[in-house]
C-alpha positions in Angstrom: 6.3 -45.3 17.1 9.9 -45.2 16.1 12.0 -42.0 15.6 12.2 -42.8 11.8 8.5 -43.0 11.4 8.0 -39.8 13.4 10.4 -38.0 11.0 8.5 -39.4 8.0 5.1 -38.3 9.5 6.5 -34.7 10.0 7.9 -34.6 6.4 4.5 -35.8 5.0 2.7 -33.2 7.1 5.0 -30.4 5.8 4.6 -31.6 2.2 0.8 -31.7 2.6 0.7 -28.2 4.1 2.8 -26.8 1.3 0.6 -28.3 -1.3 -2.6 -27.0 0.3 -1.0 -23.5 0.6 0.1 -23.3 -3.0 -3.1 -24.7 -4.3 -5.1 -22.0 -2.6 -2.9 -19.2 -4.0 -3.4 -20.0 -7.6 -5.3 -17.3 -9.6 -7.8 -17.6 -12.4 -6.3 -16.3 -15.7 -9.4 -15.8 -17.7 -9.1 -13.2 -20.5 -11.1 -10.0 -20.0 -14.3 -9.5 -22.0 -14.5 -6.4 -24.3 -16.8 -4.8 -21.8 -14.4 -5.4 -18.9 -11.5 -4.0 -21.0 -13.4 -0.9 -21.9 -14.4 -0.3 -18.3 -10.8 -0.8 -17.2 -9.6 1.7 -19.8 -12.2 4.2 -18.7 -11.3 3.8 -15.0 -7.6 4.2 -15.8 -8.3 7.4 -17.8 -10.3 8.9 -14.9 -7.5 8.1 -12.5 -5.0 9.7 -14.8 -7.2 12.8 -15.3 -7.4 13.2 -11.5 -3.6 12.9 -11.1 -3.9 9.6 -9.1 -0.6 8.2 -8.1 0.8 5.8 -5.6 4.2 5.9 -3.8 5.9 4.2 -0.9 6.7 6.3 2.1 8.7 5.4 5.2 6.5 5.8 8.3 8.1 7.6 11.3 9.2 5.1 13.9 9.1 2.1 11.5 11.5 0.7 8.9 8.5 -0.6 6.9 7.3 1.5 4.0 3.6 2.2 3.6 1.9 2.5 0.2 0.2 5.9 -0.1 -2.2 6.6 -3.0 -3.9 9.9 -3.6 -5.1 12.4 -6.2 -3.6 15.7 -7.3 -6.3 17.6 -5.4 -5.7 15.7 -2.2 -1.9 16.4 -2.4 -2.6 20.2 -3.0 -5.1 20.3 -0.1 -2.5 18.6 2.2 0.2 21.0 1.0 -2.0 24.0 1.7 -3.0 22.7 5.1 0.7 22.1 6.0 1.6 25.6 4.8 -1.1 27.1 7.0 0.0 25.1 10.0 3.6 26.3 9.6 2.4 29.9 9.2 0.4 29.6 12.4 3.4 28.3 14.2 5.6 31.2 12.9 3.0 33.8 13.9 2.8 32.3 17.5 6.6 32.6 18.0 7.3 35.6 20.4 9.4 38.4 19.1 13.0 38.4 20.3 13.7 40.6 23.4 15.9 43.6 22.8 18.3 44.8 25.5 
């Protein structure tokens, strides 16, 4: 097999793999039914009522951001837990020694 035919074979293999990859990544763009649209609207309203939101936060020790999603109640519980932990640390600190 000559060098030229090996290059052509590699090129063909690359083209075939690109076509296979892009063919598998296509999505179905069917319109939603009225029932699906109503269910989606209901779910979005429930999420809005619960204060659901997503944000990207940088993870300690990594430069890659992570997507965090939570509800208002979960954020309040985490804030209270963090506040309690800080208060526990402050109470455990020994008083300064006087001379």
